Phi, psi and omega in degrees: 000318181297325178296319179296320179297316180299316181293322177296319178298318178299318180295314180295322178298318179298319179295318180297320178299320181300315185273331185273343186242038181307318187286346183265342184237124183270347180214144181222151179217130174243129181236147175225127184205164178229156183197191184231144179238134174247123181247133180222127175233141175291143180266144179245153179301145178291133178237200181273353177243142181293125175252102187302326185290345174289348186241019174290136181289121182228035181302125182289355179281352176068002188293322185282340182251022170293144184211163169234156186215141175246132183234138172235126179231136181237138177252124178269158178289344181259030177069018174265147174227136178238133183223135177231130177235131176236130189241152181224141171283176187294345175268015179068016174280126177299128181245350180175177179208163174213117177245126184223155178232127186236133175240122181274124177284329173209198186291346184234325188254137179210184177234132180243137174229146182186186177221153180205160178209151177212162186252141177238155180251138174249151182206157173058054175295335183301337178298324180295314184290329175294329180284318187278321185252152185284183187286358178285348181251154174222152179297130178260304172222104179227125175286099183288337176230141185208162173224152177212170189241152175246119181250148184213149167234147189207169171209149180181166180284151177227149181229130181231139181217136176244131176223100181055249184267006185242136176235143185228129179227131176223143182222141172251099181272132179215139181179215185241136179227162176202146169287126186288143185301145174213166181242136182219136178226126180233156178216152175231158183223145180277139179300138176053041180204159175270001182286127177220160176230136178242132180243118182250119183250127174235103184281166181226169179291143178213096188288144178210155179284145174220162175221143181212099171285144182219139179231133175231138178234130180239137180232122178290138180246302183211148179244127179242108187056242181261002183258129180253128176257135181209177177247157183217157176219139179222144172216140175214164181219123184254132181224132174201170174228119183203173181225161171256107178258155186202165169264126181253125174247121183248132178243138176237134181069296182230182179270012176270153176053055178291155177250126182250144177209155176254127185247128175244115182268163178289145180290141175253147170280124182245126177228139182218127181237132178243139169232133176209157182226153179182198181232163178217158171239131179230137179211000000 
């Protein structure tokens, strides 16, 4: 719920900036588009500790990672550009945002800095417990589906070019990313017995380098008074190597005398590619 509130606040703030700061921005653009996301993570051998990244949903059919996105971009008279993107999955659940600040060194070349976050889905944790424990145990309370977020901050060069009715923008984003901390608790129980085990996972931040090239193409279609309607296309590719590390608290029989340990998992190669199409209004 708190994530949804934050995203709504960002959207309202962007709208307020548009109307309250007319005199500071000579050009504005609102875009609406939909697209597909492909997520790919390298798999690691199953061990005695749960590696969450082995269970990230990566279905090649793209159905679970379809999304729509709303973008607001403002051009300042002093070569500054501000851009906000808020994204939703096909069930209208907010899945991420991207807020960026761009300074143009000349009419084409600039520097962009920003932050972004997106949501990933985890599934079928029960496979891990079936592997580690024998058939005398069964899942008692296991979150078979879960979601967590990937957050990033970045800086990088940007290139923009206008040719008649066509505009071209490309950015090389590079910076630091981390899977944002989350809490997960699972338990298993022995058949025909009161013996149970509870596993409490508290993940932590683990910074890693990432790189993401992005290309956007805009095409003007028709102009109505001062408002220009056009079409747009965007593609980007995100690459990093990181792990989800955590503090594990294990309980046996009761919640007394827990055993705590710190688990460091092997880094996975994470790749994410987005393609999307849509329309924009510029005035």
